[in-house]
N, C-alpha and C positions, 0 to 999 in steps of 0.2 A: 314713626314713619309718617310721611306726608299723606294728605288726603288723596292726591292723584295716584300715588303708588298703591295705597289701600284700595282705591276704586278699581285699579287694574287687577288686583288680586281677587276682588269680589267678582269682577267680570269673568275671570278665568273659571271661577266656581260656577257662575251662571251658564257658561258654555256647556256644562254637563247636564243641564236640565231644561234649557230653552233653545229652541231651534235657531240657527244662525240668522235667518231673515228677521225673525221677531227680535232677536237681540240687537241687530243692527238698527232696525226701525225704532225701537222704543228706548234703547239704552245707550246708543252711540253718543248722544250729547248730554246724558245725565251726569251728575257729579255729586260728590259728597259736599253738602253745605256745612254741616257741623257734626262733631262728635263730642258728646258729653260722657260722663262716667259710664252710663249704661244705655245711652240712646244715640242712634245715628239718624240724621235727617239727610235725605237724598233729594236733590232738586232735579225735576224733569224740565223739559224745555218750555212747557206751557201747562195750563190747567187741564186741557184735554188729555195730554200725554200722562200727566200725574194721575188723573182719574183712571185711565186705562191700565196703567201699570199697577195701581192699587187693586183694581178688580181682577186682573188676570195673572199677575206675577208676584204679589206681595209675599206669599208663602215661600216661593223660590228665592226671593231676595233675602228674606229673613234667614233662611237656611244657609245661604251663601255667606251672608255677613257673619253669622254665628261661627262658621268654620274659620273665617279669617280673623275675627275678633271675638273670642268666646265670652268676653265681658259684656258685650252688647246684648241687652234683653229686649229692647224696643227699637223698631225701625219705622220711620215715617217717610212717606213719599209726598213731596209737596212741589211747589214751583215758586219762582220769584214773581210776585204779583205785578210789579211795575216794569218788568224787563222790556216790554215792547216800547214803552215811553222812554226808557233810558237809552234805548238804541236809536231813538229818533224815528221810529216806524209809525 
């Protein structure tokens, strides 16, 4: 299954534990960056969003990911460090 489809499944699980406004604010533009054998790395839009998501939603994300992909034992929330420069902002 492709990362986009997997992320949509994770988002469906997150809808059960995170209120809609928070989900839209913090997760709308997040995406799966990489999946290894037992680890998933999720990219937030920026450093602030990644930090907020880790502090407030990491357990919810881990639970949702585990339901969708039981083989995943570790979830990291990060961001693409040079994304602003790459976009020419």
